[in-house]
C-alpha positions in Angstrom: 91.1 199.6 176.7 94.6 201.0 176.2 96.6 201.4 173.0 98.9 198.7 174.1 96.1 196.2 174.1 93.9 197.6 171.3 92.7 194.8 169.1 95.3 192.5 170.6 98.1 194.2 168.6 101.5 194.2 170.5 102.3 197.8 170.3 105.3 197.4 172.8 106.9 194.9 170.4 106.3 197.1 167.4 107.8 200.1 169.2 110.8 198.0 170.2 111.2 196.8 166.7 111.1 200.4 165.3 113.7 201.6 167.8 116.0 198.7 167.1 115.6 199.1 163.4 116.4 202.8 163.6 119.4 202.3 165.8 120.7 199.5 163.5 120.5 201.7 160.4 122.0 204.7 162.1 124.9 202.9 163.8 125.7 200.5 161.0 126.0 203.4 158.5 128.3 205.3 160.8 130.3 202.2 161.5 130.7 201.5 157.8 131.8 205.0 157.0 134.4 204.9 159.8 135.7 201.5 158.7 136.4 202.2 155.0 136.0 204.7 152.3 136.4 202.1 149.5 133.1 201.9 147.5 133.6 198.1 146.9 134.0 197.4 150.6 131.2 199.8 151.5 128.9 197.9 149.1 129.9 194.6 150.6 129.3 195.9 154.1 126.0 197.5 153.1 124.9 194.1 151.8 125.7 192.4 155.2 124.0 195.3 156.9 120.8 194.5 154.9 121.0 190.8 155.8 121.6 191.7 159.4 118.5 193.9 159.3 116.5 191.0 157.8 117.9 188.8 160.6 116.8 191.2 163.3 113.4 191.5 161.7 113.1 187.7 161.6 114.0 187.5 165.3 111.5 190.1 166.2 108.8 188.5 164.1 109.6 185.2 165.8 109.2 186.8 169.2 105.9 188.4 168.1 104.5 185.1 166.8 105.7 183.2 169.8 104.0 185.7 172.1 100.8 185.5 170.1 100.9 181.7 170.1 101.3 181.6 173.9 98.4 184.1 174.2 96.2 182.0 172.0 97.1 178.9 173.9 96.2 180.6 177.2 92.9 181.7 175.8 92.1 178.3 174.4 93.0 176.7 177.8 90.8 179.3 179.6 87.9 178.6 177.2 88.3 174.9 177.5 88.3 175.2 181.3 85.2 177.4 181.1 83.5 174.8 178.9 84.5 172.0 181.2 83.1 173.9 184.2 79.9 174.6 182.2 79.5 170.9 181.4 80.2 170.0 185.1 77.6 172.6 186.3 75.1 171.3 183.7 75.6 167.7 185.0 75.2 168.9 188.6 72.1 170.8 187.7 70.6 167.8 185.9 71.4 165.7 188.9 69.7 168.2 191.2 66.6 168.3 188.9 66.5 164.5 188.8 66.7 164.3 192.6 64.1 167.0 193.0 61.8 165.3 190.5 62.1 162.1 192.4 61.4 163.9 195.7 58.3 165.5 194.2 57.1 162.1 192.8 57.5 160.6 196.2 55.7 163.5 197.9 52.9 163.2 195.3 52.6 159.5 196.0 52.4 160.2 199.7 49.8 162.9 199.2 47.7 160.6 197.0 48.0 157.8 199.6 47.0 160.2 202.4 44.0 161.4 200.3 42.9 157.8 199.7 43.2 157.1 203.5 41.2 160.3 204.3 38.5 159.4 201.8 38.3 155.9 203.3 38.2 157.4 206.8 35.4 159.8 205.9 33.4 157.1 204.2 33.7 154.8 207.2 33.0 157.4 209.8 30.1 158.9 207.9 28.6 155.4 207.7 29.1 154.8 211.4 27.5 158.2 212.2 24.5 157.8 209.9 23.5 154.5 211.3 22.7 155.8 214.9 21.2 159.0 213.4 18.8 157.0 211.3 17.8 155.1 214.4 17.2 158.4 216.2 15.1 159.7 213.4 13.1 156.4 213.1 12.4 156.0 216.8 11.5 159.7 217.2 9.0 159.3 214.3 7.5 156.3 216.1 7.1 158.2 219.3 5.6 161.2 217.5 3.0 158.9 215.9 1.8 158.0 219.4 2.5 154.3 218.9 4.1 154.0 222.4 1.6 156.3 224.1 0.0 159.8 223.8 2.1 163.0 223.9 1.2 166.5 224.9 1.8 169.4 222.6 5.1 170.5 224.3 6.5 167.0 224.0 5.5 166.8 220.4 7.2 170.1 219.8 10.4 169.1 221.5 10.6 165.7 219.8 9.9 167.5 216.5 12.9 169.7 217.1 15.0 166.6 217.9 14.0 164.9 214.7 14.6 168.1 212.7 18.1 168.5 214.3 18.8 164.8 213.5 17.8 165.3 209.9 20.0 168.4 209.7 23.0 166.5 211.3 22.4 163.7 208.8 22.6 166.3 205.9 25.8 167.7 207.4 27.3 164.2 207.4 26.4 163.8 203.8 28.1 167.1 203.2 31.3 165.6 204.7 31.1 163.0 201.9 30.8 165.7 199.4 34.3 167.0 200.3 35.9 164.4 198.0 33.5 165.4 195.2 34.5 169.1 195.8 38.2 168.2 195.6 37.6 166.3 192.4 35.4 169.1 190.9 32.5 166.7 190.6 30.1 168.4 193.1 26.8 169.3 191.5 24.2 171.6 192.8 20.6 170.4 193.0 18.1 173.1 192.0 14.6 172.5 193.1 11.6 174.5 194.4 11.1 174.6 198.2 9.4 176.8 200.8 12.0 179.3 202.0 9.7 180.4 204.9 9.6 176.9 206.2 13.4 176.5 206.0 13.9 179.8 207.8 11.5 178.9 210.6 13.0 175.4 211.0 16.5 176.8 211.2 15.6 179.4 213.7 13.8 176.8 215.8 16.9 174.6 215.8 19.0 177.6 217.1 16.4 178.8 219.6 17.4 176.4 222.5 20.9 177.8 222.6 19.6 181.4 222.3 17.2 180.9 225.2 20.0 179.3 227.3 22.1 182.4 226.8 19.1 184.7 227.5 19.1 186.1 223.9 16.0 187.3 222.0 15.9 185.4 218.7 13.3 186.6 216.2 12.5 185.9 212.6 10.6 188.3 210.3 9.7 187.0 206.8 8.0 189.5 204.4 4.7 188.6 202.8 4.9 186.9 199.5 8.1 185.0 200.4 7.3 181.3 199.9 8.8 179.2 197.2 12.2 179.7 195.7 14.3 177.5 193.4 17.7 176.6 194.8 19.7 173.8 196.5 17.8 173.4 199.7 20.5 171.6 201.6 23.1 174.3 200.8 20.7 177.1 201.8 19.9 175.3 205.1 23.6 174.9 205.7 24.4 178.6 205.0 21.5 179.8 207.2 22.4 177.5 210.1 26.0 178.7 210.0 25.0 182.4 209.9 22.4 182.1 212.7 24.5 179.7 214.7 27.5 182.0 214.6 25.3 185.0 215.5 24.0 183.2 218.6 27.5 181.8 219.5 29.2 185.2 219.5 26.5 187.2 221.1 26.6 187.3 224.9 23.7 189.6 225.5 21.0 191.3 223.4 19.3 189.8 220.4 19.7 188.1 217.1 17.3 189.1 214.3 16.7 187.2 211.1 14.9 189.1 208.2 13.8 187.9 204.8 12.5 190.2 202.2 12.2 190.5 198.4 15.1 192.1 196.5 14.2 192.6 192.9 14.0 189.2 191.3 15.7 187.6 194.2 15.4 187.3 198.0 17.6 188.8 200.6 18.1 187.1 204.0 20.0 189.1 206.7 21.1 188.0 210.2 21.8 190.9 212.6 23.1 190.5 216.1 24.4 192.6 219.0 27.6 190.6 219.4 31.2 191.4 218.8 30.9 191.5 215.1 33.8 191.2 212.6 36.7 193.6 212.6 36.9 195.8 209.5 40.4 194.5 208.6 39.1 190.9 208.7 36.0 191.4 206.6 38.0 191.2 203.3 39.2 187.7 204.2 36.2 186.0 205.8 35.5 184.0 202.6 39.0 182.8 202.2 40.0 179.2 203.1 
């Protein structure tokens, strides 16, 4: 900020006024002294000199006020223009917000419609899948009962594995129906006592055909005293099947070992394989969606 613009005061006009006033007084006094020596005439001329000084002062004040008026008009115009621009920008922003809100509403409606279609699809497909599975389970049970003829031990074992796999597949289909409950936050765990040893042996038996096909040694070691635990049996079976199934799937040679042992007040189940494993940098993200 310079002295010329300090506080908006017109120092250039003030300096011009001071210079003109000084020259007026100096020149007028010299002119009067050269024109006459008569005191009466000098008094008369001094009076007109004073009125002339007042006139010059009035002109300069008029110039000053006129300049200030123009400056104020320009500032008012600039401020009005800025306010008009602000109003226009606000209107544009409101329009954008309204359009974006409408787009989000339409997207939400499409997502809800897609979710309803998905739920209907899952319900229909699950029903279509459960019907033949229930038939497989029912006819397998009839055959195991010997109604259609006697079976040897190996046949009973194989048919038992078929029925067990069918039951497990049926539970997985029921899990598909639980997706909508999970999304709605309405899924409830069912805690009940069950034999963990039995669940482990059944899950390992379901995975054994694939392990034998690949030439893998699949073993299950359950410590003494492991029998009944309290948990959601279907969820435990699902977790165990995923762990053991992945171990067999990603192991080309060697073995897969399942161990179950007491761990304080709980139970620890571990699945160890000689496959490719999981890279260290991926282990932090394996439980993310």
